[in-house]
C-alpha angles and dihedrals in degrees: 000000000000113000098197141040138201115265120197117183113187134172127186088264105042151351101260099184140003117171148114112272138174101217141008129192118191142155118254124186085261097051141280116332132194120208124201130177116291094024116172116260109279143163126196142162117251127231125207109276150094126311118203118202122192124193123170092338094310117116127207126185128213137184113232124188114193128306132107140293123212124189117194135146093356091305121116114202118189117191103190131183087222132358138168142162105265089233088066096057114112103225097200093047090049091049090050092048089051093050093050091049090049091051091048089050091051091050091050090052090047090049091051089050091048091049091050092048090047090052091049090048092049090049091048093048092047090053091048091049092048094045092049088054089061094055 
């Protein structure tokens, strides 16, 4: 019985990882999934999350953003939209990116509220205008 399998982690820009490992834990669109050697053939969509890779007792952690995982013939291939070693994440840049996204989200919500209020105002003014014509 084989106690390892080949793991390939690839993005559109680069091959991030290609090595023999003993265990992988990752997040699919259906939930977290652990992969051991000799796993049955499988294909799933990936959700944004953490991937843990264990090899000979050593653990490494990766950020994965979307994509697919395929398991076949003791080879796990991960085609990710974005992936990186967690150690390579720039914390300040990630915080700034999150803040910008939050602000955009708030503006979108405000824009939706404004659009709804404008629609209500237009409807009310139209009613006023039509009612005034009848006087």
